[in-house]
PQR file of N, CA, C, O and H, with PARSE charges and radii, in Angstrom:
ATOM      1  N   MET A   1       0.844  -1.180   0.000 -0.4000 1.5000
ATOM      2  CA  MET A   1       0.000   0.000   0.000 -0.0000 2.0000
ATOM      3  C   MET A   1       0.893   1.249   0.000  0.5500 1.7000
ATOM      4  O   MET A   1       1.859   1.317   0.760 -0.5500 1.4000
ATOM      5  N   ALA A   2       0.586   2.198  -0.815 -0.4000 1.5000
ATOM      6  CA  ALA A   2       1.410   3.402  -0.954 -0.0000 2.0000
ATOM      7  C   ALA A   2       1.203   4.367   0.208  0.5500 1.7000
ATOM      8  O   ALA A   2       0.101   4.507   0.738 -0.5500 1.4000
ATOM      9  H   ALA A   2      -0.199   2.143  -1.432  0.4000 1.0000
ATOM     10  N   LEU A   3       2.294   5.027   0.585 -0.4000 1.5000
ATOM     11  CA  LEU A   3       2.218   6.050   1.620 -0.0000 2.0000
ATOM     12  C   LEU A   3       1.754   7.356   0.999  0.5500 1.7000
ATOM     13  O   LEU A   3       2.050   7.651  -0.159 -0.5500 1.4000
ATOM     14  H   LEU A   3       3.189   4.913   0.154  0.4000 1.0000
ATOM     15  N   LYS A   4       1.026   8.131   1.784 -0.4000 1.5000
ATOM     16  CA  LYS A   4       0.537   9.428   1.321 -0.0000 2.0000
ATOM     17  C   LYS A   4       0.681  10.443   2.444  0.5500 1.7000
ATOM     18  O   LYS A   4       0.650  10.095   3.624 -0.5500 1.4000
ATOM     19  H   LYS A   4       0.785   7.892   2.725  0.4000 1.0000
ATOM     20  N   ILE A   5       0.839  11.701   2.058 -0.4000 1.5000
ATOM     21  CA  ILE A   5       0.896  12.795   3.017 -0.0000 2.0000
ATOM     22  C   ILE A   5      -0.481  13.450   3.032  0.5500 1.7000
ATOM     23  O   ILE A   5      -0.965  13.915   1.999 -0.5500 1.4000
ATOM     24  H   ILE A   5       0.864  11.984   1.099  0.4000 1.0000
ATOM     25  N   ASN A   6      -1.107  13.485   4.202 -0.4000 1.5000
ATOM     26  CA  ASN A   6      -2.469  14.015   4.274 -0.0000 2.0000
ATOM     27  C   ASN A   6      -2.501  15.493   4.660  0.5500 1.7000
ATOM     28  O   ASN A   6      -1.462  16.145   4.762 -0.5500 1.4000
ATOM     29  H   ASN A   6      -0.714  13.108   5.041  0.4000 1.0000
ATOM     30  N   GLU A   7      -3.705  16.004   4.869 -0.4000 1.5000
ATOM     31  CA  GLU A   7      -3.918  17.432   5.129 -0.0000 2.0000
ATOM     32  C   GLU A   7      -3.406  17.885   6.497  0.5500 1.7000
ATOM     33  O   GLU A   7      -3.373  19.082   6.778 -0.5500 1.4000
ATOM     34  H   GLU A   7      -4.549  15.474   4.786  0.4000 1.0000
ATOM     35  N   GLU A   8      -3.012  16.949   7.337 -0.4000 1.5000
ATOM     36  CA  GLU A   8      -2.447  17.303   8.642 -0.0000 2.0000
ATOM     37  C   GLU A   8      -1.021  17.848   8.521  0.5500 1.7000
ATOM     38  O   GLU A   8      -0.481  18.393   9.484 -0.5500 1.4000
ATOM     39  H   GLU A   8      -3.039  15.976   7.108  0.4000 1.0000
ATOM     40  N   CYS A   9      -0.419  17.704   7.354 -0.4000 1.5000
ATOM     41  CA  CYS A   9       0.962  18.153   7.118 -0.0000 2.0000
ATOM     42  C   CYS A   9       1.110  19.639   7.451  0.5500 1.7000
ATOM     43  O   CYS A   9       0.308  20.471   7.025 -0.5500 1.4000
ATOM     44  H   CYS A   9      -0.858  17.262   6.572  0.4000 1.0000
ATOM     45  N   ILE A  10       2.161  19.953   8.227 -0.4000 1.5000
ATOM     46  CA  ILE A  10       2.425  21.345   8.605 -0.0000 2.0000
ATOM     47  C   ILE A  10       3.558  21.956   7.777  0.5500 1.7000
ATOM     48  O   ILE A  10       3.942  23.104   8.003 -0.5500 1.4000
ATOM     49  H   ILE A  10       2.812  19.278   8.572  0.4000 1.0000
ATOM     50  N   GLY A  11       4.093  21.191   6.819 -0.4000 1.5000
ATOM     51  CA  GLY A  11       5.119  21.719   5.926 -0.0000 2.0000
ATOM     52  C   GLY A  11       6.482  21.913   6.560  0.5500 1.7000
ATOM     53  O   GLY A  11       7.245  22.774   6.121 -0.5500 1.4000
ATOM     54  H   GLY A  11       3.781  20.259   6.635  0.4000 1.0000
ATOM     55  N   CYS A  12       6.806  21.137   7.580 -0.4000 1.5000
ATOM     56  CA  CYS A  12       8.079  21.323   8.285 -0.0000 2.0000
ATOM     57  C   CYS A  12       9.279  20.791   7.510  0.5500 1.7000
ATOM     58  O   CYS A  12      10.401  21.247   7.732 -0.5500 1.4000
ATOM     59  H   CYS A  12       6.186  20.438   7.937  0.4000 1.0000
ATOM     60  N   GLY A  13       9.066  19.828   6.598 -0.4000 1.5000
ATOM     61  CA  GLY A  13      10.152  19.290   5.787 -0.0000 2.0000
ATOM     62  C   GLY A  13      10.957  18.182   6.439  0.5500 1.7000
ATOM     63  O   GLY A  13      11.930  17.706   5.855 -0.5500 1.4000
ATOM     64  H   GLY A  13       8.155  19.458   6.418  0.4000 1.0000
ATOM     65  N   THR A  14      10.576  17.763   7.631 -0.4000 1.5000
ATOM     66  CA  THR A  14      11.304  16.690   8.307 -0.0000 2.0000
ATOM     67  C   THR A  14      11.320  15.419   7.470  0.5500 1.7000
ATOM     68  O   THR A  14      12.339  14.731   7.409 -0.5500 1.4000
ATOM     69  H   THR A  14       9.785  18.149   8.105  0.4000 1.0000
ATOM     70  N   CYS A  15      10.221  15.107   6.835 -0.4000 1.5000
ATOM     71  CA  CYS A  15      10.134  13.896   6.012 -0.0000 2.0000
ATOM     72  C   CYS A  15      11.110  13.941   4.840  0.5500 1.7000
ATOM     73  O   CYS A  15      11.709  12.926   4.485 -0.5500 1.4000
ATOM     74  H   CYS A  15       9.394  15.666   6.884  0.4000 1.0000
ATOM     75  N   VAL A  16      11.264  15.107   4.249 -0.4000 1.5000
ATOM     76  CA  VAL A  16      12.189  15.274   3.122 -0.0000 2.0000
ATOM     77  C   VAL A  16      13.608  14.974   3.580  0.5500 1.7000
ATOM     78  O   VAL A  16      14.349  14.263   2.901 -0.5500 1.4000
ATOM     79  H   VAL A  16      10.777  15.931   4.537  0.4000 1.0000
ATOM     80  N   ASP A  17      13.982  15.515   4.729 -0.4000 1.5000
ATOM     81  CA  ASP A  17      15.324  15.317   5.265 -0.0000 2.0000
ATOM     82  C   ASP A  17      15.564  13.878   5.698  0.5500 1.7000
ATOM     83  O   ASP A  17      16.700  13.406   5.662 -0.5500 1.4000
ATOM     84  H   ASP A  17      13.380  16.093   5.280  0.4000 1.0000
ATOM     85  N   THR A  18      14.522  13.179   6.106 -0.4000 1.5000
ATOM     86  CA  THR A  18      14.635  11.823   6.638 -0.0000 2.0000
ATOM     87  C   THR A  18      14.640  10.750   5.556  0.5500 1.7000
ATOM     88  O   THR A  18      15.268   9.707   5.737 -0.5500 1.4000
ATOM     89  H   THR A  18      13.599  13.562   6.136  0.4000 1.0000
ATOM     90  N   CYS A  19      13.969  10.975   4.455 -0.4000 1.5000
ATOM     91  CA  CYS A  19      13.804   9.944   3.423 -0.0000 2.0000
ATOM     92  C   CYS A  19      15.145   9.549   2.798  0.5500 1.7000
ATOM     93  O   CYS A  19      15.802  10.386   2.179 -0.5500 1.4000
ATOM     94  H   CYS A  19      13.459  11.822   4.308  0.4000 1.0000
ATOM     95  N   PRO A  20      15.562   8.281   2.951 -0.5600 1.5000
ATOM     96  CA  PRO A  20      16.843   7.848   2.392  0.2800 2.0000
ATOM     97  C   PRO A  20      16.832   7.745   0.865  0.5500 1.7000
ATOM     98  O   PRO A  20      17.891   7.719   0.237 -0.5500 1.4000
ATOM     99  N   MET A  21      15.652   7.688   0.273 -0.4000 1.5000
ATOM    100  CA  MET A  21      15.531   7.549  -1.176 -0.0000 2.0000
ATOM    101  C   MET A  21      15.338   8.893  -1.879  0.5500 1.7000
ATOM    102  O   MET A  21      15.360   8.953  -3.108 -0.5500 1.4000
ATOM    103  H   MET A  21      14.792   7.710   0.782  0.4000 1.0000
ATOM    104  N   GLY A  22      15.151   9.958  -1.123 -0.4000 1.5000
ATOM    105  CA  GLY A  22      14.867  11.252  -1.735 -0.0000 2.0000
ATOM    106  C   GLY A  22      13.537  11.236  -2.461  0.5500 1.7000
ATOM    107  O   GLY A  22      13.364  11.906  -3.479 -0.5500 1.4000
ATOM    108  H   GLY A  22      15.132   9.909  -0.124  0.4000 1.0000
ATOM    109  N   ALA A  23      12.596  10.462  -1.928 -0.4000 1.5000
ATOM    110  CA  ALA A  23      11.322  10.236  -2.609 -0.0000 2.0000
ATOM    111  C   ALA A  23      10.218  11.209  -2.223  0.5500 1.7000
ATOM    112  O   ALA A  23       9.076  11.050  -2.652 -0.5500 1.4000
ATOM    113  H   ALA A  23      12.737   9.917  -1.101  0.4000 1.0000
ATOM    114  N   ILE A  24      10.546  12.213  -1.417 -0.4000 1.5000
ATOM    115  CA  ILE A  24       9.537  13.204  -1.041 -0.0000 2.0000
ATOM    116  C   ILE A  24       9.972  14.546  -1.599  0.5500 1.7000
ATOM    117  O   ILE A  24      11.071  15.025  -1.321 -0.5500 1.4000
ATOM    118  H   ILE A  24      11.474  12.342  -1.068  0.4000 1.0000
ATOM    119  N   VAL A  25       9.097  15.142  -2.387 -0.4000 1.5000
ATOM    120  CA  VAL A  25       9.420  16.410  -3.035 -0.0000 2.0000
ATOM    121  C   VAL A  25       8.459  17.497  -2.574  0.5500 1.7000
ATOM    122  O   VAL A  25       7.297  17.243  -2.254 -0.5500 1.4000
ATOM    123  H   VAL A  25       8.204  14.753  -2.613  0.4000 1.0000
ATOM    124  N   GLU A  26       8.980  18.704  -2.553 -0.4000 1.5000
ATOM    125  CA  GLU A  26       8.193  19.870  -2.157 -0.0000 2.0000
ATOM    126  C   GLU A  26       7.831  20.671  -3.397  0.5500 1.7000
ATOM    127  O   GLU A  26       8.678  20.917  -4.256 -0.5500 1.4000
ATOM    128  H   GLU A  26       9.924  18.911  -2.813  0.4000 1.0000
ATOM    129  N   SER A  27       6.589  21.071  -3.485 -0.4000 1.5000
ATOM    130  CA  SER A  27       6.128  21.937  -4.561 -0.0000 2.0000
ATOM    131  C   SER A  27       5.294  23.031  -3.907  0.5500 1.7000
ATOM    132  O   SER A  27       4.110  22.847  -3.622 -0.5500 1.4000
ATOM    133  H   SER A  27       5.901  20.872  -2.787  0.4000 1.0000
ATOM    134  N   GLY A  28       5.934  24.167  -3.677 -0.4000 1.5000
ATOM    135  CA  GLY A  28       5.261  25.228  -2.931 -0.0000 2.0000
ATOM    136  C   GLY A  28       5.118  24.799  -1.492  0.5500 1.7000
ATOM    137  O   GLY A  28       6.117  24.542  -0.820 -0.5500 1.4000
ATOM    138  H   GLY A  28       6.895  24.316  -3.909  0.4000 1.0000
ATOM    139  N   ASP A  29       3.893  24.716  -1.005 -0.4000 1.5000
ATOM    140  CA  ASP A  29       3.681  24.265   0.369 -0.0000 2.0000
ATOM    141  C   ASP A  29       3.078  22.864   0.431  0.5500 1.7000
ATOM    142  O   ASP A  29       2.531  22.456   1.455 -0.5500 1.4000
ATOM    143  H   ASP A  29       3.081  24.925  -1.550  0.4000 1.0000
ATOM    144  N   ILE A  30       3.187  22.133  -0.681 -0.4000 1.5000
ATOM    145  CA  ILE A  30       2.657  20.776  -0.757 -0.0000 2.0000
ATOM    146  C   ILE A  30       3.814  19.789  -0.896  0.5500 1.7000
ATOM    147  O   ILE A  30       4.717  19.990  -1.707 -0.5500 1.4000
ATOM    148  H   ILE A  30       3.632  22.464  -1.513  0.4000 1.0000
ATOM    149  N   TYR A  31       3.780  18.732  -0.106 -0.4000 1.5000
ATOM    150  CA  TYR A  31       4.777  17.673  -0.184 -0.0000 2.0000
ATOM    151  C   TYR A  31       4.132  16.441  -0.797  0.5500 1.7000
ATOM    152  O   TYR A  31       2.988  16.107  -0.490 -0.5500 1.4000
ATOM    153  H   TYR A  31       3.046  18.568   0.553  0.4000 1.0000
ATOM    154  N   THR A  32       4.885  15.764  -1.675 -0.4000 1.5000
ATOM    155  CA  THR A  32       4.372  14.597  -2.372 -0.0000 2.0000
ATOM    156  C   THR A  32       5.382  13.466  -2.286  0.5500 1.7000
ATOM    157  O   THR A  32       6.587  13.694  -2.392 -0.5500 1.4000
ATOM    158  H   THR A  32       5.815  16.035  -1.924  0.4000 1.0000
ATOM    159  N   ILE A  33       4.893  12.251  -2.096 -0.4000 1.5000
ATOM    160  CA  ILE A  33       5.744  11.073  -2.102 -0.0000 2.0000
ATOM    161  C   ILE A  33       5.734  10.507  -3.513  0.5500 1.7000
ATOM    162  O   ILE A  33       4.673  10.202  -4.058 -0.5500 1.4000
ATOM    163  H   ILE A  33       3.914  12.067  -2.011  0.4000 1.0000
ATOM    164  N   THR A  34       6.924  10.365  -4.109 -0.4000 1.5000
ATOM    165  CA  THR A  34       7.048   9.912  -5.492 -0.0000 2.0000
ATOM    166  C   THR A  34       7.129   8.388  -5.585  0.5500 1.7000
ATOM    167  O   THR A  34       7.135   7.685  -4.575 -0.5500 1.4000
ATOM    168  H   THR A  34       7.786  10.612  -3.666  0.4000 1.0000
ATOM    169  N   ASP A  35       7.189   7.902  -6.813 -0.4000 1.5000
ATOM    170  CA  ASP A  35       7.289   6.465  -7.071 -0.0000 2.0000
ATOM    171  C   ASP A  35       8.616   5.869  -6.608  0.5500 1.7000
ATOM    172  O   ASP A  35       8.762   4.647  -6.573 -0.5500 1.4000
ATOM    173  H   ASP A  35       7.183   8.473  -7.634  0.4000 1.0000
ATOM    174  N   GLU A  36       9.576   6.708  -6.255 -0.4000 1.5000
ATOM    175  CA  GLU A  36      10.866   6.218  -5.759 -0.0000 2.0000
ATOM    176  C   GLU A  36      10.741   5.638  -4.346  0.5500 1.7000
ATOM    177  O   GLU A  36      11.668   4.989  -3.860 -0.5500 1.4000
ATOM    178  H   GLU A  36       9.458   7.700  -6.283  0.4000 1.0000
ATOM    179  N   CYS A  37       9.625   5.864  -3.701 -0.4000 1.5000
ATOM    180  CA  CYS A  37       9.393   5.404  -2.326 -0.0000 2.0000
ATOM    181  C   CYS A  37       9.466   3.878  -2.245  0.5500 1.7000
ATOM    182  O   CYS A  37       8.848   3.172  -3.042 -0.5500 1.4000
ATOM    183  H   CYS A  37       8.873   6.391  -4.096  0.4000 1.0000
ATOM    184  N   THR A  38      10.230   3.380  -1.269 -0.4000 1.5000
ATOM    185  CA  THR A  38      10.335   1.940  -1.028 -0.0000 2.0000
ATOM    186  C   THR A  38       9.519   1.514   0.194  0.5500 1.7000
ATOM    187  O   THR A  38       9.591   0.362   0.620 -0.5500 1.4000
ATOM    188  H   THR A  38      10.732   3.953  -0.621  0.4000 1.0000
ATOM    189  N   GLU A  39       8.753   2.435   0.751 -0.4000 1.5000
ATOM    190  CA  GLU A  39       7.914   2.201   1.924 -0.0000 2.0000
ATOM    191  C   GLU A  39       8.717   1.738   3.136  0.5500 1.7000
ATOM    192  O   GLU A  39       8.285   0.856   3.878 -0.5500 1.4000
ATOM    193  H   GLU A  39       8.695   3.372   0.405  0.4000 1.0000
ATOM    194  N   CYS A  40       9.889   2.340   3.330 -0.4000 1.5000
ATOM    195  CA  CYS A  40      10.719   2.010   4.491 -0.0000 2.0000
ATOM    196  C   CYS A  40      10.142   2.591   5.775  0.5500 1.7000
ATOM    197  O   CYS A  40      10.491   2.145   6.868 -0.5500 1.4000
ATOM    198  H   CYS A  40      10.240   3.057   2.727  0.4000 1.0000
ATOM    199  N   ARG A  41       9.269   3.574   5.652 -0.4000 1.5000
ATOM    200  CA  ARG A  41       8.544   4.206   6.753 -0.0000 2.0000
ATOM    201  C   ARG A  41       9.386   5.138   7.615  0.5500 1.7000
ATOM    202  O   ARG A  41       8.951   5.524   8.700 -0.5500 1.4000
ATOM    203  H   ARG A  41       8.986   3.936   4.764  0.4000 1.0000
ATOM    204  N   ALA A  42      10.573   5.506   7.161 -0.4000 1.5000
ATOM    205  CA  ALA A  42      11.392   6.474   7.901 -0.0000 2.0000
ATOM    206  C   ALA A  42      10.640   7.791   8.037  0.5500 1.7000
ATOM    207  O   ALA A  42      10.698   8.435   9.084 -0.5500 1.4000
ATOM    208  H   ALA A  42      10.926   5.193   6.280  0.4000 1.0000
ATOM    209  N   CYS A  43       9.944   8.190   6.998 -0.4000 1.5000
ATOM    210  CA  CYS A  43       9.179   9.439   7.030 -0.0000 2.0000
ATOM    211  C   CYS A  43       8.025   9.354   8.018  0.5500 1.7000
ATOM    212  O   CYS A  43       7.741  10.315   8.733 -0.5500 1.4000
ATOM    213  H   CYS A  43       9.896   7.667   6.147  0.4000 1.0000
ATOM    214  N   VAL A  44       7.361   8.205   8.057 -0.4000 1.5000
ATOM    215  CA  VAL A  44       6.241   8.006   8.979 -0.0000 2.0000
ATOM    216  C   VAL A  44       6.723   8.176  10.414  0.5500 1.7000
ATOM    217  O   VAL A  44       6.082   8.852  11.219 -0.5500 1.4000
ATOM    218  H   VAL A  44       7.591   7.424   7.476  0.4000 1.0000
ATOM    219  N   ASP A  45       7.851   7.559  10.723 -0.4000 1.5000
ATOM    220  CA  ASP A  45       8.400   7.621  12.080 -0.0000 2.0000
ATOM    221  C   ASP A  45       8.874   9.018  12.451  0.5500 1.7000
ATOM    222  O   ASP A  45       8.863   9.380  13.627 -0.5500 1.4000
ATOM    223  H   ASP A  45       8.372   7.009  10.069  0.4000 1.0000
ATOM    224  N   SER A  46       9.289   9.809  11.465 -0.4000 1.5000
ATOM    225  CA  SER A  46       9.847  11.132  11.759 -0.0000 2.0000
ATOM    226  C   SER A  46       8.813  12.256  11.780  0.5500 1.7000
ATOM    227  O   SER A  46       9.087  13.329  12.318 -0.5500 1.4000
ATOM    228  H   SER A  46       9.298   9.515  10.510  0.4000 1.0000
ATOM    229  N   CYS A  47       7.646  12.034  11.214 -0.4000 1.5000
ATOM    230  CA  CYS A  47       6.648  13.104  11.106 -0.0000 2.0000
ATOM    231  C   CYS A  47       6.101  13.492  12.484  0.5500 1.7000
ATOM    232  O   CYS A  47       5.541  12.650  13.186 -0.5500 1.4000
ATOM    233  H   CYS A  47       7.423  11.162  10.778  0.4000 1.0000
ATOM    234  N   PRO A  48       6.261  14.759  12.870 -0.5600 1.5000
ATOM    235  CA  PRO A  48       5.820  15.181  14.204  0.2800 2.0000
ATOM    236  C   PRO A  48       4.299  15.265  14.378  0.5500 1.7000
ATOM    237  O   PRO A  48       3.808  15.334  15.504 -0.5500 1.4000
ATOM    238  N   VAL A  49       3.555  15.258  13.267 -0.4000 1.5000
ATOM    239  CA  VAL A  49       2.092  15.364  13.366 -0.0000 2.0000
ATOM    240  C   VAL A  49       1.368  14.156  12.769  0.5500 1.7000
ATOM    241  O   VAL A  49       0.156  14.194  12.556 -0.5500 1.4000
ATOM    242  H   VAL A  49       3.954  15.201  12.352  0.4000 1.0000
ATOM    243  N   ASN A  50       2.119  13.084  12.501 -0.4000 1.5000
ATOM    244  CA  ASN A  50       1.535  11.845  11.960 -0.0000 2.0000
ATOM    245  C   ASN A  50       0.718  12.080  10.695  0.5500 1.7000
ATOM    246  O   ASN A  50      -0.384  11.553  10.548 -0.5500 1.4000
ATOM    247  H   ASN A  50       3.103  13.053  12.674  0.4000 1.0000
ATOM    248  N   ALA A  51       1.272  12.879   9.783 -0.4000 1.5000
ATOM    249  CA  ALA A  51       0.560  13.229   8.555 -0.0000 2.0000
ATOM    250  C   ALA A  51       0.844  12.281   7.396  0.5500 1.7000
ATOM    251  O   ALA A  51       0.296  12.459   6.309 -0.5500 1.4000
ATOM    252  H   ALA A  51       2.168  13.308   9.902  0.4000 1.0000
ATOM    253  N   ILE A  52       1.691  11.276   7.610 -0.4000 1.5000
ATOM    254  CA  ILE A  52       2.004  10.333   6.541 -0.0000 2.0000
ATOM    255  C   ILE A  52       1.339   9.014   6.885  0.5500 1.7000
ATOM    256  O   ILE A  52       1.608   8.411   7.924 -0.5500 1.4000
ATOM    257  H   ILE A  52       2.137  11.131   8.494  0.4000 1.0000
ATOM    258  N   VAL A  53       0.461   8.580   5.988 -0.4000 1.5000
ATOM    259  CA  VAL A  53      -0.390   7.421   6.260 -0.0000 2.0000
ATOM    260  C   VAL A  53      -0.370   6.439   5.099  0.5500 1.7000
ATOM    261  O   VAL A  53       0.039   6.770   3.986 -0.5500 1.4000
ATOM    262  H   VAL A  53       0.243   9.070   5.144  0.4000 1.0000
ATOM    263  N   ASP A  54      -0.822   5.221   5.385 -0.4000 1.5000
ATOM    264  CA  ASP A  54      -0.954   4.181   4.357 -0.0000 2.0000
ATOM    265  C   ASP A  54      -2.166   4.454   3.502  0.5500 1.7000
ATOM    266  O   ASP A  54      -2.454   3.693   2.578 -0.5500 1.4000
ATOM    267  H   ASP A  54      -1.154   4.952   6.289  0.4000 1.0000
TER
END
């Protein structure tokens, strides 16, 4: 199941810095998880507001 960033995202960028694959990109104030994601869940564990979900 693919990971997604939901509306709870506060735009802090922690997930971008944490992702070992560089699979999270910022476009303005929106963050998106790309197809490069291996679902390692590093971003899920690092998100301070639990905005990354299955």
